N, C-alpha and C positions, 0 to 999 in steps of 0.2 A: 274790449274784453270784459266779461263779467267775472265777478269774484264771489265765491260762496263762503260765508263765515262758517267755520268748522267746529267751534268748540263751545260746549257748556262746561266751564271749569270753576275754579274756586278762588276765593278772595286772597288767600295767602298760601304759601307752601306748607305752613303748619296747619293742615286741614282739620276741621272738626266735623262731627257727625250731624250737628243740628244746623238749622237755618238761623244763625245768630244775627239778628237785625239790630241796628242802632236803637238805643232806648228812646221811646216816645218822649216828646217834650213834657208830657204830663206825669212822667214817672219820677219818683223821688230818687236823688243820687245816693241816698243812704244805703248802707249794706243791709242784707237780710238779717233779721234777728234769729237767734237760735230757737228751735222749736222742740218741745219735749215729745219724743216718740211714744205712741201708745205701747202698752206692754207687749202686744202681739208682734210689734216690730223688732223686738229685741233679738229674735233669732232669724232675722231676714237673711243674713249671710248664709246660714245653714240651709234655709229653705231654698234659696237660689242654687246653692251648690248641689242640693239633693235632686234637682230636676234631671230626669234622664237626658243625656246628651250635653248638659251644661257643665262647664268647667270654670271654677273661680281662679282668676289669674292674680288679682290684687284688690285690696280695698284701700282707698285713699281718704284722707281726712278732709272734710269740707264743712264749714260752719253751717249748722241748720239742716244738714242732709247727711246721708251716707252714700258713698260713691263706689261702685264696683266695676272693675274691668273683667270681662268674661269671654269665653269662647263657646260656640255651640256647634255640635257636629251636624253637618249638612251633607246630603248626597250631592255628588257632582252633577247628577242628572236625576231630577225628582221623578221622572217617568221611568227611569231605569236605575234604581238604587244599587243594583249589583255592580255598577260601573265604578264604585268607589265613593269615598267621602273626603271632606276637608273640614278644617276648623274655621269658622267665621267669627270675627271679633264683634263684640257689642259692649256697650256700657249701660249701666243702670244708675240713674240719679234718684235715690230713694228719699221721698218726702214723708210718706206714711201710707199705710194700707187703707186709711180712710179717705185718701185723696184719689182723684182720677189720674189716669196715666196718658202721657203724650208719647206717641211713637214717631220718632224723628229719624228719617233715613235720607241722607243727602244725595245718594246716587254716586258718591265717591267713597273715599277711604276715611278712616279715623287717623289721628296723628299717631306717629310711632309710639309715643308715650301718652295715651289719652288722658285728658283732664276733664273736670266737670264743666258742664255748659248747660245753658237753658235756652230753649227757643222762646219766641214771644208767646205762643199759647201756653207753654209751661209756666211762664211768669204770670200770665193773666189768670190762670186757673189754680195757681199754687200747687202744681201737680208733680207727680213723679215723671221721669223721662227715660225712655229707652232709646238709645242711639245705635244704629246698625251700620256696619261697614258693608259696602256693595261688593258682591263677589268679583273676583279677579283683581281687586286692588290689593296692594302690598299688605300682607298680614292676613288676607282672606283669599289666598290663591289656590284653586284646585291644581293638581299636577296633571296637566293635559298636553304638555308639549306645545306644538303649534296649532292644536285643535281648540279654537275658542268658540266652537258652535254652541256651547252651553252658556255663553255669556250673552244672555238675552233677557228681555223684560219678563217673560213668563217664568223663567227659572228664578229670577231675582225676586219677583213677587211671591213665588212659592217659598223662597228662603224666609221672607218676612212673615208669611202666614205660619210657618213652622215655629218661628221664634215667638210670635204672638200666642199661638196655641199652648206652648210650654209655659209662658209667663202668665197667661190668663188664670192659671190655677193658683197663682200667688196674688196677682193684682186683679181682683175680681170685680172692681168697679168699672166705670165707663172708660173708654179708650178713644183718643183723638189722634188721627194721623196728620203729620205736617211735614213740610219740606220747602225749600226755596230753590228756584231755578231748576236744575236737573232734578233736585229733590222734590220740587213741586210737581214736575212731571211724574216722578216716582209715586207721589201720593195719589195722583189721578190714576196711574196704572194699577196701583194696589186696590183702589176702590173698584176699578173695572173688573179685575180678575178674582177678587175676594170681597165682594160687596157686603157680606154678612159680618165681617170682622169688626170694623170700626163703627163707633157711634157718631162720628163726625170727621170731617176732613178740612184742613186749612192749607191751601196750596198758594205759595207766594211766587209771583213773576214766573209762572210755569208756561213755557212756550208750547203752543199746539201746532206743530209743524205738520199739518195733515196733507201737504202736497196738493193744495187746491189749484186747479188749472187757472192760470192767469193771475194768481195772487201775488201782488207786489207790495204787501203791507210792510215787510221788513225794509225794503228799499225806500219806501215812502217816508218812514220815520226818520231816516238819515237825511233825506232831502228836505224835510220840513222842520227839524229841530233847530232852535236858535234863530238868529237873524241871518239875512243873506251875507252880511259881513263876516259873521262867525263861521259860516259854512265855507266861505271863500278862504278864510284864514286856515282852516283845517285842510282844505285841498292844497293850498300853497305850501303848508309845512310838509305834506306828503311829497309833493314835487321837489321841494328843496332838499329833503333828505336823500332822495334818490339821485339828485344831481351831485350830491356829495358822497355818493356811494363808495367810492374808492377809499376815501379817508375814514368814513364812519365804519365801513366793514373792517378795515384794519384795526380801528379802535375796539370794535366788537371782538375781534380775534384776540387782541391783547387782554381785554377784560376777561374773556373766557380762560385764557392761560393763567392769568393772575388768580383766578378763583377756582381753579381745578375743574372747569367746565369744558365740554367737548361738543363737536359737530360731526358725528359719525355718519357714514353712509346709511346706517339703519334708520336715520331720521332725515334732517334737512341737509346734512352733508357739508355745509360750509357756512361761515359767518355771512357771506354775501347773500346767500339764499335766505338765511334766517332774517337778515335785515329787511329783505324785500317782503317777507311774510309779515313782519312787524309793521312796516309802512302801510300795507294794505289794510291792516286792522285798525289803524289809528282813529278814524272818525267814530267807528262803533265803540271802541274802548273808551274814547273820550266821553260819549254820551251815556255809556252804561253806568258810570259812577260820577260823572261830572254834572255840572249845571251851567246855565247860561252865564252865571257870574264868572266861571272859569275861562270864558272866551278871551278875556283881556290878557291872560297869561300865555296864549299861544304864540310861539316865537315867530318873528317876521324874517324876511330875507336877510336882514342885516345881523341876525343872531350869530354868535360864534358857534363853532362846532361843539364846544363844551356846553353852551346854553341849550343847544338843540338836543344834545345827548341827555342832559339832565331832565329836560321836559319829557322826552320820549320815555325815559326810564320811569319817571313818575306816573305817566299815563298808562304805560304798558308793562314795563319791567323786562329788560333785556334777557335776564336769566331764564325767563319762561321759554325762550326759543332754543334752548340748548338741550342736549340729550337727557340731562339729569332731570329736567322737569317734564319734557315731553314723554319720556318713558313712563313716568308715573301716570300720565293721563291716557296712555295707549288704550286701556280698556274702554274709556269713553269714546275715543276716536273710532274704535271698532264698532261700537253700537251706532255711532253717527253714520258710519259707512254702510251698515247692514240693515238698520231698522228705525233709527230715530230721525234721520235726515238732518238738514241744516238749512238756514236761511240763505237766500241769494241776494247779494247787493252789488250793483255795478259801480265801478270807478273808472269811467271812460277816459278821464284826464290822465290816468296813469299808463294807459296802454303803450305809448311810445317808449316808456322808461322801464317796462318790465322785461325781465330776462328768462323767467322760469314759468313753467306750467305746474303749479303745486296741486297735488291731489291729497285727499284725506289719508290715503294709504302711505304717504310720506311720513305720517305720524304713528304708524303701526309697524312693529318689527317685521323684517322680511321673513322671519321664521314662522309667522302666523299665516295660516291658510286663508286665502282670499275667498270672500263670498259676495254675491251680488246684493244689491239693495232691494228690500221687500217693503213696499209702502203699505201693506195691509194692516200692520200694527197701528200706525198713527191714524189711519182712516177709521179703523174699528173703534179705537179709544175715543176719538173725537165724536163719532156718532153715538156711542154708548153713553158717554158723559152727558151729552146734550139731552138725551131722552130719559136717562135713568138716575141722574145725580140725586142724592138725598143727603141732607145735612152737610152740604159742601159749600165752602167759601173760597173763591179765587180772588186774590189781591194783586193788582198790577200797578205799574207806574206809567203815566201817560207819555213820558219822555224816554222811557227805557226801550232800547231797540228790541230786547228779547220779549217785551210785552206787546209787540206789534201784532203778533199772532196769539190771540186770546182763546181760551176755551169759551164756548158759548153754551147757553142753557135754553132749552125749549120750554114750552108751557107744561111739559110733562115732568120736568124736574120738580123736586119737592124740597121746600124749606132750604133753598140754595140761592146763592148770589154770586155775581161777578162785580167787584168793586174796583175802582181805579183812583189812585192818589194823583190829584191834579199836579202836574209838573214833576211827579215823582220819577226816580230812576230805578235801578235794579235793587235798591235797598228799600223799596216800598214795604210798608207795614200797616197793620191795623191801627197802630197809634198815630200814623200820619194821615189817615183818612179824614175827610170832612166830618164835623161833629156828628151829624145825623147818621152817616154811614158807620162811624166808629161805634156809636151807641148800639146800632142794630147788630153789627158784627160781634161785639162783645157779649151782648145779651144772647145771641144765637149760640156762640161758643159755650157759654155757661149753661145754656139749656141742653145742648147736646151732651155736655159732660155730666149732666144730672145734678148740677148745683142749683140750689134754690135761692131766690132773691131774699134780701133781708126780711126776716119775719116769716118766711115761708117754711113749709115742711121739708125735711130731707137734709142733705149735706149743705152747709152754708157756703155760698159764694164768697170770695174775698171781698172785704169792704172796699179795697182799692187794689190795683195791681201790685204784686210783690215788688218791692223796691229794686231798682236797677243796681246791679253789683258789678264792680269793675273787673272782677275775676270771672264770675259765672257768665257774664253777658258781654264778652269782649267783641265790640263791633268790628275791630280789625281782623277778626277771625271768621267773619261771615262768608257765606258762599258767594262767589261771583263767577262769571264766565270770562274767559280771556280772549275769545273771538278772533282767532286768526282767519284771514280771508283766503278762500280757495279759488284761484282762477279756473274758469270752466268754459 
């Protein structure tokens, strides 16, 4: 039986809008110093609030910056604005009107109570940052009942274009788009459908699932990562978990009850089925954020149920497979089912132990109208990026399952690169690249942002990356996918 990985999700339940990657080793751990705002920045709150369609929700204090939570009025359907509107949440981390601006869109939601954050490009450029919540995620939900037909890439990139157009009148300098994982896909989609907006794009670990015939790249990275012994240990822990299905499913049921979590028929329906989904995901989740050094901790057959539970919870997180988390990600699943697609990875050793045939629609409420999958989007974006990319950087990790399907660039692309962190996982960053690639990428990013090297004319580039800050650059809040497997 083949299983298809179904999810591009996020690192933690407390989601953020930016691709917040761990600090590079060359970044100082000191907090950022306060910076005096130019006089024209003094009225930035009033200027933002005065933009047509923009609504100020809150300003929060953060050292060296100003941070605003806002909403923007968007049409439910950009092609038929008469069909109504909704409020889309965004945040603005204001550094100064003399700095470039980074547009970070994760492809998911903002936290219920958004806090300040910086993407890696924001730190490298000492820039402002705009973070946008994706339509249909909690806080930015159009009232459409079970009709989610306007939950698609074209509408979402039109949302981003509308916000950019409004804010460009305030932030008149250069703009850079960024995002990681599904947010990296979003950055590529935005460049495809609004190529004149951004001055540069940095997309991290962005899957390019263009449904190429016979393409087994995703499966191959799972088959080749680590040593044969490590791969055997991961297969064995999957098998052992399912052999203990009765006991571990009962423990899962009790865990859910103790924590106010449920398994309704709207989603997986039972702890037993949720456990099976978790088991299918295990190797992918392990390699997504693990390394070969973690192989030694994989439990063996003699592990106790508690040891097995603790390890699985650390690698995957049992709470992810409950209604409370899956309902949050339902908009992603809908896009995966209708236009984004998902990788296919086979686990034949599990076939005798599986009881369910899980579909991506198991993660979408029954009240949502079903639609068929249309591969034209991914094929179109893949082809367009290859031929037309300009000022674009893709960063991947060689051991990251999601990086197996990379965007490619033809000779027609301009001032663009695909770079890979050797041994890197889903947390790949510019800072983790080899020295020569890191220097090339940083120089390109500064050039696209209009920052001059030391001694050159124009706005000065930072002498060094802005220092890492434990509050603004929380690595534990970074995006990641949670990868459940879908038998097919």
